[in-house]
N, C-alpha and C positions, 0 to 999 in steps of 0.2 A: 069274745069277752065284752060284756057290757061294762062300761066304765064307771057306772054309779057305785060308790063305795070302794073303788080301787084307787091306788096311788100311782100316778104317772109322773115321769120326769120328762119335761119338754125343754129341749135346748133351742136356742134362738127365739126364746119367748118374747123378746122385745121387737122382733121383726114382724112383718105382716102375717105370714103364714103361721109362724110360731105363736104369735099373740092370738090369732084366730083359733088355733087348736087349744090353747090354754083357756080362753074364754068359753069356748063351746064345751070342753071337757068339764069345766067347773059348773056350767049351766046344767049339764047332765048328771051332776052329783059326784064327780071324781075329785079326789084330792090331788093337787098339782104342785110339784116342785118346779118352779119356773126358773130357767137358767139362761143368762145372757151376759155378755161381756160389758154391756152398756148399762150402768145403774139407772140412768135417766129413762131409758127405754123400759126397763123393768118396772120402774115407778109408774110409768104411764099404763103398762099392762095391769098392774095392781089397782090403779085408779078405776079401770073399766070393769073389773071383776064384780059379778053380782053377789057372790058369797065369799067375802074376804077371808073368812075362817078356813076355807078350803084351799088357800094359797100360801105357799112359802116361796120366797124369792131368794135366789142364790146368784151372786155376781161371780162369774168365772169365765175365763177364756178357754173354750173347749179345744183349742189348738195347743194349750200348755198342759202337758201330762201331770205336773204337780197339782195344778188347779183342778183338773178332772178327778184325780185320785182323792181329793178332799171332799168331793161331792157325795159319794155313797154314805160315809159316816154322818154327814150333815142331814141328808134326807132321812136316813134311818132314825136319827135322833129326833127328828120332827114327826115323822109319819109311821115309824116302825116297820115299814115294808116298801118294796118297789114291785109293782105289778106290770109295769110297762115303761118303755123308753121310746119317745118320739123325737128323733133327731132331725132338727130343721136348721142346723148351723154349720154347713160346709163339711169338711173332711171328718168322718165319724169314727175312725179307728180307735183313738184313745177313749172315747165315750163308750163305744161298744165293748171294747176289751175290759174296761173298768166295771161296767154294770152287768155284764153277762153272768158272772157267778151268782149275783143276787137274783137274777131272773130265773136261772136254772133251779134255784131253791124253791120257787113258787110252783103250785100245782098247775097253773096256767099263766103264761105271761106273753107279752107282745113286744117285739123289737121292730120299730119302723124307722127307716132312714129315707129322708126326702132328698132325691138327687136332682141334678140339673137335667132337663130333658134332652136326650141325644137327638140328632137330626132324624134318624131312621127308627121306626118301631122295632125292627129286629135288634138293633143295637141296644135299645132299652130293655128288651127281654133278656138279652145276653148279659147285660150289666146286672140286672136283678138276679139272674141265676148265679152269676159269679159271687155276688154279695151273699146270697142265701147259703151257698156252698161254703164260702170262706168262714162264715160265722160258726158253723157246726154247733148250733145252739142246743140241740137236744130235742126230744119229742114233745116236751111241754112248752117250748118257746116258739111261738109263731113269728116267723121272720118275713118281713116285707120291705120292698123298696118302692117308693112312690115317685112318679114323675109328673109334676103339674103341667098341664097343657090346656089349651082352649080356655073355657070360662074359669077353670081352676086358677089360672095365672092372674086373671083380672078380678077374681072374687075369692080372696083368702077365706072368707067365712064359708062359702060353698065348698071349697077344697077341704077345710077342716071338718065340716059336717060329713062329707062323703068319706073322708079318711076314718073318722070315728064310727060311722055306720059300717064300713068295711070290716073294722076290727070286731064289731058286734056280731057280724054275720059269718065270721070265719073265712079265712083266705082261700078256701077250696071251692067256694061257690062261683058260679060263672059270671054273673053281672050284678052290679049294685048301682042304682041310680043311673043317670044318663051320662055321667062323665067318669065313672069308675069301672074299671075292668079288673077282675080278679082271676088269675090263672096260676095254678101250681105254686101257691105260696107267694105270689107276686101281685102287689097292687100296682096299678098304673092309671093315672088320670089321662084320658085320651078322648078326642072327638071321634064320633063314629060317623 
């Protein structure tokens, strides 16, 4: 999915990676509903956006189910649709459970969860497979789990760029960029 003209929800949009994903997605022409628990961090993200009309900000703690459940109506009221969710803010179950019905209604949608990198590559693959299987998203929702490592940790912009490039190229392709590996619906940032 190319993000131009699409609506993405980015959680953790006030943090380094979430902010970088938000800024890069807007630079590429996506509409972004930026979500973070810290209103000052969201204000800083909004200040850095190149096209402010493509951004809506939503202060919400994604660990609080009531706050998460209020997000879809707010995003739909602003943008009329949700084409993808990029979750960069810790435990994702409430966010995923809440947005999945909206994603299933789209012809093509993406659900990406950024996880903490496990020590062993096999553990990362196993965690990503468990995540993809647990979501049971449906044929039209591409599910991926991302583990930043190497330069992706020190360069949020590069990680954001590679993540969005991976979405555009479909998660079944073998290799994207020098730090992104895509296998069986699994994104993983890794050094080779």
